[in-house]
N, C-alpha and C positions, 0 to 999 in steps of 0.2 A: 504493500500500500504506500509506503513512504517513497519508494522508487517511482511509482506512478505520479505522485504529487510533485516530486522533484522534477520529473520529466515535463509535466504540464506547466510547472512554474517556469522552467527553462524555455519552453515553446512560447509561452505568453510573453516572456521578456524579448524573445526574438521578434515576435509579431509587433510588439510595441516599438522596439528599436527601429524596425524597418519602416513603420509608419512615421516615426519621427524623422528618419532620414528622407523619406519621400516628401514630407512636408517642408523640410529644410531645402530640398532641391527645388521644389515648386516656388518657395519664397525667393530663393536666389535668382531664379529665372525671371521673376516678376521685377526684380530690381535691375536686371541687365538692360542696357539701352537697346532699343529696337534698331536693327540694322536693315536698312532698305537696300536690297541688292538684286531683286528680280521683279520687275514691274508686273510681268505676266502672272507668275506664280503667286506673288503676294496679293495682287488684286483679286485673284480667284479665292485665296484664303480669306481676305477681308470680306468679300461678298458672302462667303459661308458664315462668317461671324455675324454679319448683318441678319442672317436668317436664324442662327442658333443661339446667340447670346441675347437673352431677354433683359431689358433694363427695368429697374423699379421706377416708380413715378418720380422720385427725386433724381435718379440718374437720367431719366428722359429730360428733365428740366435742364440739367447741366449740358446735355447734348444739344438741346435746342438753343440755349444761350450761347454756347461756344460756336456752334456751326452757323447760327443765325447772324453772327458778326463777320462771317467770311463770305465774300461774294462767290457765287458759283463760277468756277473757272471757265465753264463752257457757256454760261448764260448769265452775264453780270446783272441782269434785271432781277435776279433771284439770289438768295443766299444758298450756300451749299447744304443748309439744313433742309431745304425743300426742293432746291433746284427747280427746273421747269418740268423735268420728267425723271423717272428712275433709270438713268443711264448707268453704264458700268462704272464710270468715274464716280458718280454720286453714291452708288451702292457700296463701292469700295471704301470711300471716305466714311460712310455711315458705319460700316462694319469695323473699320479701324477704330472709330470712336467708341463703339460698343466694347471692344477689347480693352482699350485704354481705360475707360471709365469703370467697367464692371470687373475686369480681371486684374488689371494693374493698379487700380485705385488712383489714377492720376488726377491731379487738380485740374481745374478749368484751364489755367495757364499752360500746364503741361500738354493737355489735349490739343489746345490751339497750336502750340509750337510743333507738335508732332504731325498734325494734319497739314500745316503749312510746309513742313519739311518733306512730307510725303508728296505733296503736289509739286514741289520743286524737283523732287527726285524723278517723278514720272514724266515731267516735261521741263528740263533745265532751262529752256529758252523762254519759258513762261507761257501763259494762256492769254489770249486776246479778250476772252469774255463774250465772244460772239459766235462760237462754233455752232450753236444750235440754229443760228440764222444764216449760216454760210455753208450748210451741207456737211458740217463736221461731226454729225452723230456717229458715223461709222468709221471716222478717221481714228488712227491710233493716238494715244495721249501725246506721244512725242511729236506728233504733227498737228498739235493744237486741236485735238479731237476729244470726243467723249468716250472713246474706247468701245463703241458699239452699244447696242441696246439689249442684246441677248447675252445673259451672263454665262451661257455655255460657249460663247465665242467672244472672248475678251480680246480686243485689239490694243495691246499695250504699246507695241513699238513696231 
């Protein structure tokens, strides 16, 4: 009986230790800076985040406030919070915001910085703000476009 208890206690300690290690790994990843290195793959990932990461009411307010202050790069008559349509550029930014707010617990200022940094990464020459009016919906981001309207076919570059 004592051997069984000792074995169970040892197994419990192993389970607890691995849980702590997994939590520590998760926390350290949260604190790592985001590295933007693949517009195509990361846009696709951010679009998935937009669908899968649900924000609380408070988090939705943060998202609306932050993104509401940034003009949509493809349609400057709107903010990136609403854009004029759910293009791949907008859905990618929305998903990135969901990740930063819900999973990384970023402040409003940090979310804004990262969204602007992402937009500069996907089009280093900048956006004119009129792509939606000049046939840019299907153009890649790097060509002043929205990256398409179908999330299964992202035109990143």
